[in-house]
C-alpha positions in Angstrom: 72.5 88.2 65.6 75.0 86.7 68.1 77.3 84.1 66.7 77.1 80.6 68.1 80.2 78.7 69.4 81.5 75.5 68.0 79.2 73.6 70.3 76.2 75.3 68.8 75.6 77.4 71.9 75.7 81.2 72.1 78.4 82.5 74.3 77.2 83.9 77.6 77.3 87.7 78.3 79.9 87.2 81.0 82.2 85.2 78.7 81.7 87.7 75.9 82.5 90.6 78.2 85.6 88.8 79.5 86.9 88.1 76.0 86.6 91.8 74.9 89.3 94.4 75.4 86.8 96.7 77.2 85.8 93.8 79.5 89.4 93.0 80.5 90.1 96.7 81.1 87.0 96.9 83.3 88.1 93.9 85.3 91.5 95.5 85.8 89.9 98.7 86.9 87.5 97.1 89.4 90.1 94.7 90.9 92.6 97.5 91.0 90.2 99.6 93.1 89.7 96.6 95.5 93.4 96.3 95.9 93.7 100.0 96.4 91.2 99.9 99.2 93.1 97.1 100.8 96.4 99.0 100.5 95.0 102.1 102.3 93.7 99.9 105.1 96.9 97.9 105.3 99.0 101.1 105.4 96.9 102.5 108.3 97.4 99.2 110.1 101.1 99.3 109.6 101.3 102.8 111.1 100.1 101.5 114.4 103.6 100.2 114.9 104.6 103.8 115.9 102.3 103.6 118.9 104.2 100.7 120.4 104.4 96.9 120.6 101.1 96.4 122.5 99.2 98.6 120.1 100.5 96.8 117.0 100.2 93.3 118.4 96.7 94.1 119.6 95.8 95.2 116.0 97.2 92.0 114.6 95.2 90.0 117.1 92.0 91.9 116.3 92.4 90.9 112.6 92.2 87.3 113.6 89.1 87.7 115.8 87.3 90.0 113.4 83.6 88.9 113.2 83.6 86.9 116.4 81.5 85.4 117.9 79.3 85.3 114.8 82.2 84.0 112.8 84.8 81.4 113.8 88.4 82.5 114.6 90.1 83.9 111.5 87.1 83.2 109.2 86.7 86.9 108.3 90.5 87.2 107.7 90.5 84.3 105.4 87.5 85.6 103.5 89.4 88.9 103.0 92.4 86.9 101.8 90.3 85.0 99.3 88.8 88.1 97.9 92.2 89.8 97.6 93.7 86.8 96.0 91.0 86.6 93.4 91.4 90.3 92.7 95.2 89.9 92.3 94.8 86.9 90.0 92.1 88.5 87.8 94.1 91.7 87.6 97.3 89.9 86.6 95.6 87.7 84.0 93.8 90.6 82.5 97.0 92.7 82.3 98.9 89.8 80.7 96.2 89.1 78.1 95.9 92.8 77.2 99.6 93.1 76.9 99.7 90.0 74.5 96.8 91.4 72.6 98.5 94.8 72.2 101.7 93.2 70.9 99.8 91.0 68.5 97.9 93.9 67.1 101.1 95.8 66.1 103.9 93.2 65.4 106.0 95.7 63.4 107.7 98.7 64.9 106.1 102.1 64.3 107.6 104.0 61.3 107.1 107.3 63.1 108.3 107.8 66.6 105.5 108.1 69.1 105.5 110.7 71.9 107.3 109.2 74.9 105.0 108.0 77.6 105.5 108.9 81.2 108.0 106.9 83.3 105.1 105.2 85.2 103.4 104.1 81.9 106.6 102.7 80.4 107.4 100.7 83.6 103.8 99.5 84.3 104.4 96.0 83.2 107.7 95.6 85.0 106.2 97.2 88.1 103.4 94.6 88.0 106.0 91.8 87.9 108.0 93.3 90.7 104.9 93.6 92.9 103.8 90.1 92.1 107.2 88.7 93.2 107.1 91.0 96.3 103.7 89.6 97.4 105.2 86.1 97.4 108.3 87.4 99.4 106.1 89.4 101.8 103.9 86.3 102.6 107.0 84.2 103.2 108.5 86.9 105.3 105.7 88.1 107.6 102.9 85.5 107.3 104.6 82.1 107.1 107.8 83.4 108.5 109.8 81.1 106.2 112.5 83.6 105.2 112.5 85.6 108.4 115.3 84.0 110.4 114.6 85.8 113.7 110.8 85.6 113.5 108.7 84.5 116.4 105.2 83.1 116.0 102.5 85.3 117.6 104.8 88.4 117.8 104.1 90.5 114.7 105.8 93.6 116.1 109.1 91.8 116.7 108.8 90.1 113.3 108.5 93.4 111.5 111.5 94.8 113.4 113.5 91.6 112.6 112.7 91.8 108.9 113.7 95.4 108.5 116.8 94.9 110.5 118.4 93.2 107.5 119.7 94.8 104.4 118.0 92.4 102.0 114.6 92.8 103.8 114.9 96.6 103.4 116.1 96.4 99.8 113.2 94.2 98.7 110.6 96.2 100.6 111.8 99.7 99.5 112.1 98.6 95.9 108.6 97.2 95.9 107.1 100.3 97.5 108.6 102.6 94.9 107.2 100.3 92.2 103.9 100.4 94.1 103.8 104.2 94.0 104.3 104.4 90.3 101.7 101.6 89.7 99.1 103.3 91.9 99.7 106.7 90.2 99.1 105.3 86.7 96.6 102.6 87.7 94.2 105.0 89.5 94.2 107.3 86.5 93.6 104.4 84.1 90.8 103.0 86.2 89.1 106.3 86.3 89.2 106.6 82.5 88.0 103.0 82.0 85.1 103.4 84.3 84.0 106.7 82.7 84.9 109.0 85.6 87.2 111.2 83.6 86.3 114.2 81.5 87.7 117.6 80.6 86.5 119.1 83.9 87.6 116.3 86.2 90.9 115.3 84.7 93.0 117.7 86.8 91.3 116.5 90.0 91.8 112.9 89.1 95.5 113.4 88.2 95.9 115.3 91.6 94.2 112.5 93.4 96.3 109.8 91.7 99.5 111.7 92.6 98.4 112.2 96.2 97.4 108.6 96.7 100.7 107.3 95.3 102.6 109.7 97.5 100.7 109.0 100.7 100.8 105.2 100.2 104.5 105.2 99.3 105.4 107.4 102.2 103.2 105.5 104.7 104.7 102.1 103.8 108.3 103.3 103.5 108.1 105.1 106.9 108.1 101.7 108.8 111.4 100.3 107.5 113.0 103.8 107.7 111.9 104.1 111.3 113.4 100.7 112.1 116.7 101.5 110.4 116.8 104.9 112.3 116.1 103.1 115.6 112.8 104.9 116.2 111.1 101.5 116.2 113.0 98.7 117.9 
């Protein structure tokens, strides 16, 4: 029989699921897949910069008119932003709470040494923090243009070039993309296991897919600042 809360009411199934470790891991897996889908689309959009100023600026304009005339200007874009923000917040909160729960469950150091985890696993938490800080920087850099000294409103191609023409812009971006690659590699594998997709027959395929996704996303995102630094995009 389900236990009642202090108010005398039984907790809802949604609340019970959220409070459980399995529930939090499931939320992390699902929100991670949402963000992964966004990253793939975002990377493909970024690569349009190699087709020239008009192609890239046209793509940026299309994002703001998506859904018209049924939807008002930028409504679809803002809907996507809200969904993505919710996914980021839920993912981050779940990760933090799981981390605290893990620490509370084993307050004392292990007597016997455990097998060393992979580099991606050991840096997962720091990678999440780096990516969280990068999201704030990225918005200030190329959305609000607050920290982009040479930015011009309505000219996204020029703003990207301006950002990656600075040493600090490149340093922040490249560091974050390396952290992203490690995060995706470990996160995709963890999500597959949490959602029950992994088994002895599919493990090798899932590991290969995780490595390929991490490599393609990292290379795709990194190619833009490298091209600007090399003078291929100017």
